[in-house]
C-alpha positions as CSV (number, residue, x, y, z in Angstrom):
1,M,136.8,167.4,101.0
2,K,138.3,166.2,104.3
3,L,140.2,169.5,104.6
4,F,136.9,171.4,104.2
5,Y,135.4,169.4,107.2
6,K,138.5,170.1,109.3
7,V,138.3,173.9,108.6
8,L,134.6,173.7,109.4
9,V,135.2,171.9,112.7
10,L,137.9,174.5,113.5
11,A,135.5,177.4,112.9
12,V,132.8,175.8,115.0
13,S,135.3,175.1,117.8
14,A,136.4,178.7,117.7
15,F,132.8,179.8,118.0
16,A,132.3,177.5,121.0
17,L,135.5,178.7,122.7
18,S,134.5,182.3,122.1
19,Q,131.6,182.1,124.5
20,T,134.2,181.7,127.3
21,A,137.0,183.8,125.9
22,S,135.4,187.3,126.1
23,A,136.4,189.1,122.9
24,Q,139.5,187.1,122.3
25,V,138.6,184.6,119.6
26,Y,137.8,185.9,116.1
27,I,136.6,184.6,112.8
28,G,136.7,186.3,109.4
29,G,138.1,186.3,106.0
30,S,139.6,188.2,103.1
31,L,139.1,188.6,99.4
32,S,142.1,189.3,97.2
33,M,142.1,190.5,93.6
34,A,145.1,191.0,91.3
35,S,145.5,191.9,87.7
36,Y,148.8,192.0,85.8
37,R,149.8,192.8,82.2
38,Q,153.2,192.1,80.7
39,D,154.1,193.4,77.2
40,K,156.9,191.7,75.3
41,V,158.1,194.2,72.7
42,E,160.5,191.8,70.8
43,N,157.8,189.4,69.7
44,E,154.7,191.7,70.0
45,K,153.0,189.5,72.6
46,T,151.1,190.4,75.7
47,T,150.4,188.3,78.8
48,C,147.4,189.2,81.0
49,S,147.0,187.5,84.4
50,K,144.1,187.7,86.8
51,L,143.8,186.2,90.3
52,L,140.9,186.0,92.7
53,S,141.4,184.5,96.2
54,F,139.2,183.9,99.2
55,A,140.7,183.1,102.6
56,P,138.5,182.4,105.6
57,E,140.4,182.6,108.9
58,V,140.1,181.9,112.7
59,G,142.4,183.4,115.3
60,Y,143.0,184.4,118.9
61,L,143.8,187.9,120.2
62,Y,146.2,187.9,123.1
63,K,146.5,190.9,125.4
64,D,145.0,193.2,122.7
65,N,148.3,193.5,120.8
66,W,149.2,190.0,119.7
67,A,147.1,187.9,117.3
68,F,147.6,184.2,116.4
69,G,145.6,182.4,113.8
70,G,145.4,180.6,110.5
71,R,143.8,181.1,107.0
72,F,142.7,178.5,104.4
73,S,143.2,180.3,101.1
74,I,141.4,179.2,97.9
75,A,142.7,180.9,94.7
76,Y,141.6,180.9,91.1
77,A,143.8,182.3,88.3
78,T,143.7,182.8,84.6
79,E,146.5,183.7,82.2
80,D,145.8,184.8,78.6
81,N,148.6,185.1,76.0
82,Y,147.8,187.5,73.1
83,S,149.5,188.0,69.8
84,G,148.1,191.2,68.5
85,Y,144.4,191.2,69.3
86,S,143.9,187.4,69.2
87,V,144.3,185.0,72.1
88,E,147.0,182.5,71.4
89,S,146.6,180.5,74.6
90,S,144.6,180.6,77.8
91,E,145.3,178.7,81.1
92,K,143.1,178.5,84.1
93,T,144.3,177.1,87.5
94,S,143.0,176.8,91.0
95,A,144.9,176.1,94.2
96,F,144.6,176.2,98.0
97,S,147.0,177.0,100.8
98,L,147.2,177.0,104.6
99,V,148.6,180.1,106.2
100,P,149.3,180.1,110.0
101,Y,150.3,183.5,111.2
102,A,151.3,185.7,114.2
103,A,150.8,189.5,114.2
104,Y,151.9,192.3,116.5
105,K,150.1,195.6,116.8
106,A,152.9,198.1,116.3
107,L,150.9,201.4,116.1
108,T,147.4,202.6,117.1
109,F,145.9,206.0,116.3
110,G,142.2,206.4,116.9
111,N,140.4,203.4,115.4
112,F,143.3,202.6,113.0
113,S,146.0,200.1,113.9
114,V,149.1,199.0,112.0
115,W,150.1,195.4,112.5
116,T,153.3,193.6,111.6
117,E,152.3,190.1,110.4
118,G,154.6,187.1,110.1
119,S,153.1,184.1,108.2
120,L,154.0,180.7,107.0
121,R,152.4,179.7,103.6
122,I,152.0,176.1,102.8
123,V,150.9,175.2,99.2
124,P,150.7,171.5,98.6
125,S,151.5,170.1,95.2
126,Q,148.4,169.9,93.1
127,K,147.6,169.0,89.5
128,Y,148.5,172.5,88.1
129,T,150.3,174.0,91.1
130,D,153.8,173.4,92.5
131,G,154.3,172.6,96.1
132,V,155.7,175.7,97.9
133,I,156.5,176.6,101.5
134,G,157.3,180.2,102.3
135,I,157.6,182.7,105.1
136,S,156.8,186.4,104.9
137,I,156.6,189.6,107.0
138,A,154.4,192.4,106.0
139,P,152.4,195.4,107.4
140,V,148.6,195.2,107.8
141,L,146.2,198.1,108.4
142,S,143.1,197.6,110.4
143,Y,140.1,199.8,111.3
144,E,137.8,199.0,114.2
145,L,134.2,199.7,113.3
146,G,133.0,198.8,116.8
147,E,133.7,196.5,119.7
148,H,133.4,193.4,117.6
149,F,133.8,194.2,113.9
150,I,137.2,195.1,112.2
151,L,138.2,195.8,108.6
152,R,141.7,195.0,107.4
153,T,143.9,195.4,104.3
154,G,147.4,194.5,103.4
155,L,149.8,197.4,102.8
156,N,151.7,196.8,99.6
157,F,154.6,199.2,100.1
158,A,156.9,197.0,102.2
159,G,157.6,193.4,103.0
160,L,160.0,190.5,103.2
161,S,159.5,186.9,101.9
162,L,161.4,183.7,101.5
163,A,159.9,180.8,99.6
164,R,161.0,177.3,98.4
165,N,159.3,175.7,95.4
166,F,159.9,171.9,96.0
167,D,158.7,170.8,92.6
168,R,161.1,173.0,90.7
169,G,163.9,173.2,93.3
170,I,163.9,177.0,93.3
171,T,164.3,179.3,96.4
172,T,163.3,182.9,96.1
173,F,164.0,185.8,98.5
174,R,162.2,189.2,98.2
175,L,162.7,192.4,100.2
176,F,160.8,195.4,99.0
177,A,160.0,198.9,100.2
178,G,158.8,202.0,98.4
179,G,155.8,204.1,97.4
180,E,155.0,202.3,94.2
181,G,152.7,199.8,95.8
182,I,150.7,202.1,98.0
183,L,148.0,202.9,95.5
184,K,148.6,199.9,93.2
185,V,145.1,199.0,92.0
186,G,146.3,195.7,90.5
187,D,146.8,194.0,93.8
188,I,144.1,194.5,96.5
189,T,143.3,192.6,99.6
190,I,140.3,193.5,101.8
191,G,139.3,191.5,104.9
192,A,136.9,191.6,107.8
193,V,137.0,190.0,111.2
194,Y,134.3,189.5,113.8
195,R,135.8,189.4,117.3
196,F,133.6,187.5,119.9
């Protein structure tokens, strides 16, 4: 609960600063949904996973092409294991993470912009979630609806990430590029930002 109050104070502070920062401070958030299915042929079992995440954020736009900010992500996930048509087991988890980031506007064409975003994800150890710290770089597409309102989405076709799971002692590195993720309906992030 203390963390919630800290995020609330941060958002109110950003709003207060925005009155003097002339279109530099922004607040917003994103909603992510993911759905995955994995079939195991050898034992005729299927695993279905679903994830829903909400991430409010606050940030500062510097010279119109740099953005610095942070997100507080709250995620809820379910995983169902099927044998045939019956559910063998079901697991539900929730987690939160802090994600400070920096982004650079690489391309602009009309109202569209492509940003390169570098972020640090901090997931504290929780009852059902391992403690993880990771860094990532990925493209983000934004569309300016007007002077103050911007829509954003992550582009799934390229990225780079490095993460360390402290509870299990595992480090993972991922570098990906290709057309497979461009229209992947199973993993969607949509966000909006209001720039003061």
